[in-house]
N, C-alpha and C positions, 0 to 999 in steps of 0.2 A: 343622205341625211334626211331625217323626217322633221318637219316643222309644223307646229299648230298655228293657224292664223286665228287670232282672237277677235272674231267678228261674227255677228249673226246676219250680216248683209251679204246675201248670195250674189248680188251684182259685183260687189268688191271682190269676193272670192273668185269669181270667174275672171275678172280683170287681172287680178294678181296671179292666178294660176297660169294665165296665158303668157306671163313674163318670166316664169321660173325656168331656170336652166335644167338640163338633164342632171340627175343625181340628187336633186332636192325634191322631196316628196311632200306635198302640201296636204295637210288635213284641216278640214273645217270643223267647227264646233258641233255640227250635226252628226259627226262620227262618234261623239261622246254622249252619254246621257247627261245632258246639260240644259237645264231649264232656267237657270238664273239669268236675270237681266244683267248685262255688263255695266259696271259702274262708270259713270261719266260725270263726276261732280267737280272736276278741276276747272280752274278759270283760264287755263291755257291748253293749247293742243298738246303740248309736251306732257303736261300733268295727266290729261285724259288718256293718252296713248300708254303711258307708263302704268297708270292705274288699271287699265284693261289687261295689259300683258302680265302684270303681277297677279291679278285676280285669277286669270286662266292658268298660269303656271301653278299657283297654289291648289287649284281644283284638279288639275290633270297630272301634275308633276312631269310635264313634258316641255321641252324647249319650245318657246313660242314667241310670236311677235304680234303687235297690234298697231293699228294706225288711227289717227284722228285727222280729219280734214276740215278746213274752214274756207269759206269764200270771204275774202276781205275786200270791201268796196270803199274806195277812197272818199267818195262824197258822203258816205255814211260813217265816216270816222272808223273804218275797219270792220264795221258790222256786216253781216251777222257773225263772222269770225267763229269763235269756239262754240257759238250757239246756232250754227248753220242748220243742223238737222231739225231743231225745234224752234226755228225763228218765228214761225206763225203759231206755235203752240205745241204742247206735249204730245199731240197725236203724230208728230213728225211726218206731215204730209208734204211731199215735194211740190205739188201744184200750189198749195196754200203758201208755202215758203216763197216760191217764185212770184206769185201774185203780190205778196207783201213787198218784195224787193222792187218789182216793177212799179208798184204804186208809190213807193217812197222816192223813186227816181223819175217819176212821171215828167216833171218840168225841168229836170236837171240835164244839162248837156255834158257834164263831167261824168263819164261812165267807166273810168279806169278802175280795174279790179284785178285781183289775183287769187288763184287757188293755192293753198299751202297745205301740204301733207307732212305729218311727222310720224315716222315709224319708230316704235319702241321694241327692242329685242331684249328678252329675258331668258337667261340660261340657268338660273338658279344661283349663279355666282356673281355675275356682273350684269349691268344693264347698259344699253347703248341706244343713242338716238340718231336718226337719219332724216334729213329734211329735203323736200322737193317743192319747188315753186314754179308756177307758170303765170306769166303776166298776160293780161288781155283786157276785154271790156264787156260790159253788160249790154246786151242787145235791147231794143225797144219792145220786142215781142219774142215769143218762143219760136224756135226753128228746129225742126228735126224730131225724130221719133226714137232714136237710139240713145244709149247711155242711161243715166239716172241722176237724181238730185237736181242740181242747177244746170246740168249740161245743156238744156235747150236755150238758155239765155246767156251762156258764156261763150265768147268767141276769143280764142287765143291769138296773141299778136302774130302777125305774119300769115294769117289764114283769113279766108272770106266765108267761113262757115262755122257754125257752133259745134261744140263737142258732140251734140246729139245728132248732127248730120254726118259725123265721121264714122268710119268703120272702127272696130275695136283696134285693129292693127294700126290704123292711122292715128287714133287718139293716143295709143301707147308710145308713139314716137315723140310725143311732146308733153304729155300730161304730168301734172304735179306728182301723182301717185307713182307713175312710171319712173320719174326722176329720183324720187326717194328710194324706190325699190331697187333701182340700179346700184345706188350707193350701198344699200343693205346687202344685196347679193354679192357684190364685190368684197365686202367685209367678210361674209360667210365663206366665200371661196378661198380667201386668203388666211382665214383664222381657224377653220374647222375641217 
């Protein structure tokens, strides 16, 4: 089965490709003549994921899926949430986003947070949603060089290192995206 992943984020594409079972062939948007910016105007992760999946399906007429992920920090009332990628501005700079979070939590001892991913699947007839969550905490400083986004400041529960200190294989055993993707892959294997 061939699936298009509706994302322009090459880091996400690599992470998801490493989790796909045999028989599912993943295509990225770079395999299409695709210059459009993916829409993300929803006020929830679910709306954004569906919006991107629908948009790419309409452009390619291929079965596709999209994800949207947010870092939800308890002390910040769930922020940055759906605005995680552009928390420090439209330039979507990961370092600026992390600096803003660390600055806002500077004197706060409550550092509980979670990553939440929603995957939307669109086959032209129906749409489905799959969610993955990992609980953890925000570190006081960045740790590690791997990963992307907020990985250097997020430490999942039960671990003593950040996502950015983990190998891709280790991160994929626990991450929010991997959890949502496992549900999605199980659905695909049982229904297609």
